RONU-53119 format. One line per 8 residues: number of its first residue (from 1); for each residue x, y, z of C-alpha. Coordinates in pm, 1 decimal. Example, Ala and Ser with C-alpha at 12.3 -4.5 7.8 and 13.67 -1.06 7.14 Angstrom:
% residues 2
1> 1230.0,-450.0,780.0  1367.0,-106.0,714.0
% end
This chain:
% residues 539
1> 12588.6,12818.6,11843.7  12384.0,12582.7,11631.2  12573.7,12271.6,11529.9  12495.4,11936.6,11371.3  12512.4,11663.7,11634.7  12540.0,11297.5,11539.1  12409.8,11068.2,11810.4  12512.7,10708.3,11868.0
9> 12186.4,10585.0,11723.2  12261.1,10749.0,11390.6  12031.2,11050.9,11413.7  12170.7,11386.4,11307.1  11998.7,11677.8,11473.7  12036.9,12051.9,11442.1  12048.1,12168.6,11801.4  12241.9,12391.6,12037.9
17> 12578.9,12273.5,12156.1  12533.0,12129.1,12507.5  12701.7,12330.4,12780.2  12999.5,12186.8,12958.2  12926.3,12093.7,13320.6  13169.5,11992.5,13584.7  13114.0,11676.7,13783.5  12994.0,11873.3,14085.7
25> 12745.9,12069.4,13879.2  12605.2,11752.4,13721.3  12566.2,11591.4,14062.4  12392.7,11899.6,14193.3  12141.4,11904.8,13902.6  12067.3,11532.2,13934.3  12026.1,11549.7,14312.9  11797.8,11850.9,14290.6
33> 11582.2,11677.1,14031.4  11550.2,11352.6,14225.8  11480.0,11518.5,14559.2  11240.8,11764.5,14404.0  11027.5,11491.7,14248.0  11004.1,11315.5,14586.1  10926.1,11627.9,14784.7  10669.8,11763.0,14539.6
41> 10488.9,11427.6,14525.0  10482.9,11393.4,14900.4  10361.2,11752.1,14937.5  10080.3,11690.0,14689.5  9957.2,11388.8,14886.3  9978.9,11583.0,15212.9  9787.5,11875.6,15066.5  9509.9,11644.0,14950.4
49> 9482.4,11484.5,15294.7  9479.2,11828.1,15457.5  9192.0,11933.2,15233.0  8986.8,11625.0,15324.4  9064.2,11659.0,15695.2  8973.0,12025.1,15705.3  8633.5,11966.5,15545.7  8537.4,11656.4,15739.7
57> 8278.3,11693.8,16015.4  8448.0,11525.7,16310.1  8810.6,11498.8,16192.2  9095.3,11650.8,16396.8  9345.6,11848.0,16191.3  9717.2,11889.1,16277.5  10023.5,11944.9,16063.3  10215.4,11657.4,16219.2
65> 9922.5,11422.3,16173.8  9879.0,11522.2,15809.1  10249.5,11473.6,15732.4  10248.7,11137.3,15909.0  9933.4,11021.4,15728.7  10080.0,11132.9,15393.4  10352.8,10864.8,15416.9  10124.1,10564.4,15347.5
73> 9940.0,10776.1,15090.3  10271.1,10842.7,14911.2  10341.6,10467.5,14906.6  9991.1,10399.9,14776.6  10051.2,10654.9,14501.2  10352.8,10442.1,14397.3  10121.1,10140.1,14393.4  10272.3,9975.7,14699.4
81> 10020.8,9746.8,14878.4  9939.9,9836.7,15240.4  9858.3,9598.2,15524.7  9612.6,9644.8,15810.6  9509.3,9433.0,16101.9  9209.3,9306.9,15908.5  9384.2,9233.5,15579.7  9568.8,9387.2,15288.6
89> 9469.7,9673.5,15062.9  9585.1,9576.6,14714.9  9312.8,9754.0,14521.2  9495.7,10087.1,14494.2  9369.0,10387.2,14297.5  9538.0,10441.7,13960.8  9478.0,10817.4,13931.0  9733.7,10913.9,14203.1
97> 9982.9,10674.9,14041.2  9928.5,10843.4,13706.1  9977.9,11188.3,13861.5  10302.5,11082.3,14031.8  10433.3,10936.0,13706.0  10345.3,11258.0,13524.2  10535.9,11458.1,13785.0  10843.6,11235.5,13750.3
105> 10815.3,11252.1,13372.4  10835.7,11629.8,13373.9  11124.4,11633.4,13620.6  11331.7,11388.4,13414.5  11269.9,11578.4,13092.0  11370.6,11906.0,13259.0  11695.1,11755.6,13391.6  11786.3,11618.2,13048.8
113> 11731.4,11960.3,12894.3  11940.4,12141.8,13154.8  12229.2,11898.1,13117.7  12209.7,11898.9,12736.9  12176.8,11522.0,12707.2  12133.1,11375.1,12362.3  12286.7,11025.4,12379.5  12091.2,10715.8,12492.1
121> 12363.8,10618.1,12740.1  12352.9,10963.4,12895.9  11995.3,10896.1,13011.4  12119.8,10648.2,13272.9  12228.2,10917.8,13515.3  11884.4,11083.4,13521.1  11687.8,10757.7,13542.0  11906.4,10602.1,13813.0
129> 11910.9,10915.7,14025.6  11531.1,10956.4,14024.3  11454.2,10586.4,14066.5  11712.6,10556.1,14340.5  11572.9,10851.8,14532.2  11215.2,10720.6,14519.5  11323.6,10368.7,14609.0  11527.7,10490.4,14906.2
137> 11248.2,10710.6,15039.7  10992.6,10429.8,14997.2  11213.9,10179.6,15177.7  11280.0,10424.5,15464.9  10908.2,10505.6,15504.5  10806.2,10140.1,15509.8  11079.2,10066.8,15761.7  10975.6,10354.1,15990.4
145> 10611.9,10244.4,15985.9  10730.1,9923.6,16152.6  10542.6,9605.0,16209.1  10333.3,9731.3,16499.2  10171.8,10033.9,16338.4  9814.4,10055.7,16215.6  9933.9,10072.5,15853.0  10228.3,9866.7,15739.7
153> 10419.2,9796.7,15419.9  10686.5,9545.3,15328.7  11020.5,9730.0,15287.6  11138.3,9521.4,14993.7  10809.1,9564.8,14811.9  10812.5,9936.7,14885.2  11173.4,9971.1,14765.6  11127.4,9796.8,14430.9
161> 10773.4,9922.8,14379.2  10871.4,10288.0,14410.5  11180.3,10228.8,14194.1  10974.8,10063.6,13918.2  10705.0,10332.2,13899.8  10943.3,10627.9,13913.4  11200.7,10465.2,13683.1  10939.5,10391.9,13418.1
169> 10821.2,10752.3,13428.3  11180.0,10881.2,13409.8  11255.4,10666.0,13104.7  10948.7,10809.0,12933.3  11069.1,11159.9,13020.1  11415.8,11122.7,12862.1  11318.4,10888.8,12578.8  11249.6,11158.0,12321.6
177> 11535.5,11387.4,12428.1  11802.6,11115.4,12433.6  11685.0,10920.5,12127.8  11562.0,10606.3,12304.5  11256.7,10589.3,12078.8  11473.7,10587.5,11767.0  11692.4,10312.7,11911.8  11387.2,10091.5,11966.2
185> 11230.2,10157.8,11627.1  11558.7,10109.9,11441.4  11558.4,9743.4,11543.3  11220.7,9666.0,11387.4  11113.7,9671.9,11025.5  10854.6,9924.7,10894.3  10572.6,9667.7,10899.4  10630.9,9587.5,11266.5
193> 10658.5,9958.8,11342.3  10315.3,10017.1,11191.4  10180.5,9728.0,11395.9  10318.6,9867.1,11722.1  10169.0,10209.1,11663.3  9833.5,10064.3,11561.7  9833.3,9842.4,11872.0  9875.3,10144.7,12097.4
201> 9589.8,10320.4,11917.9  9371.5,10009.2,11953.5  9436.2,9996.1,12327.2  9337.3,10359.8,12359.5  9022.8,10298.1,12151.6  8921.8,10003.3,12371.0  8972.1,10215.7,12683.6  8758.5,10489.7,12527.1
209> 8487.1,10233.7,12449.5  8496.6,10116.0,12812.5  8470.4,10474.8,12936.6  8170.3,10530.3,12708.0  7994.8,10221.6,12845.0  8073.0,10333.9,13201.7  7934.7,10681.3,13139.5  7621.7,10536.9,12979.1
217> 7570.2,10310.5,13282.1  7602.1,10604.0,13523.1  7353.8,10810.7,13325.5  7099.7,10528.5,13305.6  7133.9,10463.6,13680.6  7155.2,10822.8,13794.0  6887.3,10786.5,14068.3  7097.6,10515.0,14232.9
225> 7408.8,10730.4,14207.7  7236.9,11027.6,14371.4  7098.8,10804.9,14649.0  7446.7,10673.1,14728.9  7578.1,11029.4,14762.6  7295.0,11114.5,15001.2  7366.0,10809.7,15218.5  7723.4,10931.7,15281.2
233> 7602.4,11195.6,15533.3  7528.5,11502.4,15328.7  7810.3,11724.8,15468.0  8052.1,11907.7,15241.8  8358.1,11729.5,15374.3  8201.1,11384.4,15345.1  8068.0,11455.1,14996.1  8409.6,11587.3,14888.5
241> 8579.7,11278.3,15028.5  8338.8,11043.8,14845.4  8380.9,11243.3,14527.4  8761.6,11232.4,14552.3  8748.1,10858.6,14622.6  8542.0,10801.1,14307.7  8775.4,11023.7,14108.4  9083.2,10836.5,14232.4
249> 8933.3,10498.9,14136.5  8791.7,10620.4,13805.8  9080.5,10471.8,13596.3  9023.6,10135.5,13772.3  8657.6,10151.4,13675.3  8750.5,10231.7,13313.1  8978.8,9926.2,13301.4  8696.1,9710.5,13440.5
257> 8460.1,9851.8,13175.8  8722.9,9778.2,12908.5  8733.4,9417.0,13024.8  8353.3,9408.3,13016.9  8341.8,9540.3,12659.0  8598.0,9288.3,12535.3  8404.5,9005.0,12701.3  8631.0,8906.6,12991.8
265> 8430.5,9099.9,13253.3  8532.5,9139.0,13618.2  8427.8,9031.7,13965.5  8380.9,9190.7,14309.4  8387.1,8902.7,14552.8  8096.8,8678.7,14457.7  7956.2,8925.4,14203.6  8051.7,8835.1,13845.2
273> 7978.9,9075.7,13565.5  8036.8,9016.3,13193.5  7821.2,9051.4,12880.7  7730.0,8682.1,12867.0  7704.9,8603.3,13238.1  7579.1,8793.9,13542.0  7583.7,8685.3,13902.5  7435.2,8945.7,14137.8
281> 7509.7,9019.6,14499.4  7599.9,9294.8,14746.9  7850.8,9559.1,14635.7  8020.1,9850.1,14821.6  7812.0,10164.3,14862.3  8027.7,10365.4,14623.4  7848.0,10587.8,14370.7  8088.8,10478.4,14097.0
289> 7952.5,10121.7,14120.2  7600.3,10235.0,14040.1  7680.8,10172.0,13671.8  7674.0,9793.8,13733.8  7374.2,9616.0,13580.2  7119.2,9485.6,13826.0  7032.5,9177.1,13619.7  7117.3,9006.6,13293.4
297> 6953.7,9164.8,12989.5  6923.8,9056.5,12628.9  7083.6,9370.8,12493.1  7400.0,9350.9,12706.3  7587.0,9120.9,12459.0  7553.4,9396.6,12198.7  7854.5,9567.5,12357.0  8067.9,9299.5,12187.9
305> 8010.8,9484.3,11862.3  8246.6,9758.5,11981.7  8568.4,9550.8,11991.2  8471.9,9395.4,11659.1  8439.6,9738.3,11500.2  8772.2,9842.9,11651.8  8937.5,9530.9,11508.1  8794.5,9604.2,11162.9
313> 8922.9,9960.9,11182.6  9266.5,9830.3,11285.0  9275.1,9605.6,10979.3  9157.8,9890.5,10756.4  9435.6,10109.1,10898.5  9696.3,9844.7,10817.4  9562.0,9764.1,10470.4  9852.4,9955.2,10313.0
321> 10123.7,9846.8,10558.3  10278.8,9618.6,10296.5  10203.3,9513.3,9937.1  10200.2,9144.2,10031.8  9884.1,9023.1,10216.7  10085.7,8797.0,10444.6  10294.2,9091.8,10566.1  9980.3,9295.4,10635.2
329> 9841.5,9011.5,10845.7  10170.7,9006.5,11034.7  10127.7,9377.9,11110.2  9775.2,9308.8,11238.9  9906.4,9032.2,11463.9  10171.3,9265.4,11605.8  9901.6,9524.4,11673.0  9689.2,9263.2,11847.2
337> 9979.0,9144.9,12063.5  10066.0,9504.4,12155.7  9709.3,9583.1,12255.5  9675.6,9251.8,12439.3  9992.7,9304.6,12644.4  9884.6,9658.0,12732.6  9541.0,9538.9,12842.1  9702.8,9261.7,13050.4
345> 9922.3,9512.3,13236.5  9629.6,9744.5,13302.5  9418.0,9457.2,13435.3  9700.3,9342.7,13662.0  9730.5,9682.7,13833.7  9357.4,9765.8,13835.3  9244.9,9487.0,14070.6  9361.6,9351.3,14400.5
353> 9270.2,9257.7,14752.2  9009.9,9463.5,14936.0  9082.1,9410.0,15306.3  8959.3,9048.9,15331.5  8593.5,9157.7,15355.6  8282.2,9047.8,15174.6  8391.9,9217.6,14853.7  8740.8,9073.3,14848.9
361> 8899.9,9032.6,14599.1  8829.5,9265.2,14308.9  8952.3,9079.0,14003.9  8998.4,9174.7,13643.2  9109.9,8856.2,13463.2  9432.6,8977.3,13306.7  9517.9,8665.7,13105.4  9170.1,8624.9,12957.9
369> 9153.0,8995.8,12880.3  9485.5,8985.2,12692.4  9383.9,8681.2,12485.0  9041.8,8821.1,12393.8  9195.3,9155.1,12297.2  9436.1,8975.6,12065.5  9152.9,8775.5,11908.3  8928.6,9079.7,11855.1
377> 9208.8,9259.0,11674.1  9364.8,8970.3,11483.8  9059.3,8795.8,11338.5  8850.5,9078.8,11187.1  9156.2,9297.5,11134.2  9345.1,9021.6,10956.5  9053.0,8947.9,10722.6  9012.5,9314.4,10632.7
385> 9384.7,9368.6,10584.5  9411.7,9059.7,10361.5  9127.4,9147.5,10124.7  9116.3,9529.0,10141.5  9482.7,9598.5,10078.0  9667.6,9615.8,9747.4  9790.7,9297.7,9590.4  10125.6,9258.3,9417.7
393> 10100.9,9270.5,9037.0  10092.4,8935.2,8867.1  10400.6,8852.5,8664.7  10344.5,8878.6,8288.7  10254.2,8558.9,8112.7  10556.3,8417.0,7937.6  10472.7,8308.2,7583.1  10693.2,8026.4,7468.1
401> 10842.0,8096.6,7126.4  10725.3,7874.2,6844.4  11007.1,7681.5,6686.1  11040.1,7766.9,6317.1  11218.3,7511.2,6102.1  11443.4,7688.0,5852.7  11572.0,7471.6,5568.0  11943.0,7445.5,5558.5
409> 12115.9,7629.9,5277.5  12400.4,7446.0,5113.5  12711.1,7654.7,5101.6  12884.1,7670.3,4765.3  13192.7,7458.9,4739.4  13498.2,7658.7,4646.4  13632.0,7570.2,4303.7  13970.3,7424.4,4280.5
417> 14259.3,7594.4,4110.5  14243.7,7575.0,3732.3  13870.9,7490.9,3735.6  13595.6,7735.6,3668.1  13244.6,7709.9,3792.3  12963.2,7663.3,3553.4  12800.2,7997.4,3644.7  13120.1,8189.9,3577.0
425> 13153.6,8034.9,3230.6  12800.4,8137.7,3135.9  12859.6,8489.2,3270.9  13172.7,8529.9,3058.0  12996.7,8408.7,2743.4  12703.3,8646.0,2785.7  12913.8,8953.7,2847.0  13193.6,8887.1,2595.8
433> 13272.2,9185.1,2375.0  13494.7,9262.6,2080.4  13784.0,9493.0,2167.1  13845.4,9583.1,1796.1  13506.4,9748.2,1779.1  13623.4,10035.6,2000.2  13975.0,10083.9,1861.5  13893.2,10421.8,1698.2
441> 13735.1,10565.1,2011.6  13932.6,10828.6,2201.0  14105.7,10722.4,2519.6  13889.5,10940.8,2739.6  13548.5,10999.2,2570.2  13309.9,11261.1,2708.0  12956.4,11180.1,2826.1  12804.8,11376.9,2537.3
449> 12988.8,11161.9,2278.6  12865.3,10842.6,2437.9  12507.3,10970.0,2442.7  12534.1,11081.7,2076.1  12670.2,10745.7,1969.0  12384.4,10565.4,2140.0  12122.7,10762.0,1939.7  12220.3,10591.4,1610.3
457> 12179.2,10240.9,1503.7  12531.6,10185.1,1376.2  12864.7,10358.1,1361.7  12849.4,10432.3,982.0  12531.2,10643.8,1005.1  12700.7,10844.4,1279.9  12997.8,10915.2,1042.8  12764.3,11045.5,766.0
465> 12586.2,11270.4,1014.8  12916.0,11422.3,1127.8  13024.0,11500.0,768.7  12694.0,11667.7,683.4  12710.7,11867.9,1002.9  13059.0,11999.2,927.7  12953.1,12104.8,571.4  12671.9,12313.8,707.4
473> 12911.0,12525.2,910.7  13181.1,12573.3,640.4  13018.9,12890.7,496.3  12972.3,13063.2,835.2  13181.4,13385.4,827.3  13427.0,13444.7,1101.2  13366.1,13699.9,1370.6  13499.3,14041.0,1262.9
481> 13508.6,13960.7,885.3  13337.7,14183.6,621.9  13174.0,13894.7,443.4  12796.3,13921.4,477.7  12589.3,13652.3,625.7  12351.1,13505.1,366.5  12085.0,13451.4,626.3  12099.9,13816.2,736.9
489> 12053.5,13937.1,376.8  11716.8,13772.9,348.8  11490.8,14020.4,163.4  11194.2,13916.7,379.4  11364.9,14062.5,683.0  11419.7,14401.1,510.3  11059.8,14429.7,391.8  10892.2,14717.5,581.8
497> 10554.3,14558.5,524.1  10653.1,14251.2,710.4  10401.9,14132.6,965.3  10662.6,14101.1,1236.4  10608.3,14308.3,1545.4  10824.7,14616.3,1591.2  11101.8,14607.4,1847.5  10975.9,14790.6,2153.0
505> 11316.2,14795.9,2326.2  11504.9,15131.3,2305.9  11804.5,15146.5,2084.1  12140.5,15136.9,2252.0  12482.7,15229.1,2121.7  12638.7,14928.8,2291.7  12649.1,14600.9,2113.7  12392.1,14354.4,2238.1
513> 12522.0,14082.1,2460.1  12539.7,13748.7,2287.0  12284.5,13491.6,2381.9  12407.5,13240.1,2627.9  12330.5,12953.9,2392.2  12473.6,13120.5,2076.6  12755.4,12957.9,1892.7  13077.0,13146.4,1968.8
521> 13198.7,13108.6,1612.4  13512.5,12963.6,1470.2  13735.4,13254.1,1578.8  13658.1,13250.7,1951.1  13863.1,13093.4,2222.7  13581.3,12861.0,2315.1  13575.7,12738.4,1956.5  13946.9,12682.4,1966.2
529> 13910.9,12466.3,2278.2  13639.3,12252.2,2126.7  13746.0,11915.4,1991.0  13679.1,11916.9,1613.5  13595.1,11548.1,1619.9  13309.8,11593.1,1870.3  12962.5,11664.5,1734.2  12796.3,11988.9,1833.9
537> 12432.1,12043.2,1897.5  12240.6,12187.7,1608.8  12081.9,12522.7,1693.4
% end
């Protein structure tokens, strides 16, 4: 069932719960994997030798002979040097080594999947079992070949050589499944991680540039290539053998072309080839070497443009690795070191001794190649990464505040007891009032009385106005009395010829509602509540 698994390196993955294996079952799986990788590799080498022997013109073919001859071929595929009576063969083909490592890679990955491994420490069992099997078989083969045979190998070199090649391939096979990649990248910061990845890409780009130069040389010298194939004898078996030999050494030729592109070059005995220097001489009659220039030419140094362009592209790739230019340059340096170390390793395994003959040794200067690779990446890449990347924002300019001098304000001194300040005395004199002036006022006057009193110049005029106002309303009849109202008996109102407009409203038996502003009269409750001393508004 799907579960969440937390590994020791902190990664949480959604995978299938690993099955439970007993110790015997685990041993059986590991032994089958290790033995299978050895047997399949040995069988592949034997099958290739059988194919060449069966197609050769005068070769004798036997199963025992093929199996016996496959032993040194299996050691050579693990990059173990072989010794002959005339010298040592150290220039071993890299394509069989790559195929053996690919085979071990697949076997290790399959074993990790079958056992359900997901922890980095669990990868030890797979790696040690495969490396141990290859090392043991290599040591046994080199021991059985003895010191008197036509082909010999040093047992110690064979033991550790086979263990190193197979162990490296096994680690690559379980790295992703057991989280080894995450463990490595957790220990480096993001800038260094970008530099490592870019360095690997740069190494691949330089190898691709070398392969392009090699292919261009073969095309331009195709007549020489065809002539070398014809000189081999013209039979199918011989042509197939020459073709397989060229194919096996093709990665070595690509590494030599890489060194040529970077500027370090290579040498075959007395022959020295690099873009700035050329020393001619005799070379082996191998069609793959037809790509070598016959003499120095003025356009050969133009190949140095290729590593420069690759370095610029590396810097452009790392222009956003960090916001600080110095950190981006550090990422470029890490990329250059990564590519330089990779080129150094490739150069170290691509050359070697060639039997002590006229073409011995074949040398690819590993140290010079590593240094030049670093320089080609660091110098143009660092310049591009410094100027092409983003820059951190400048801090805002701090404006110093201008000092403003504020005059000091003297605080008033508190007056002592029994003393009055001068301002308080003036305030009391200005706002002094006579209390006798308001003796006749009611205790709680209304707002209307205050406003009426303010409309007159003095209190006496207000008294006269109140008396006249009361006299006007003495003759008003009470509500419900039979006394006629003198204003309603005006003869002008009874005149039918009056010019007033007739009342258009229909007559109603109900009494009309009194106007809201009409005086309620002296008999109403509202009149009784009114204070007789307060003035009323004249209607």
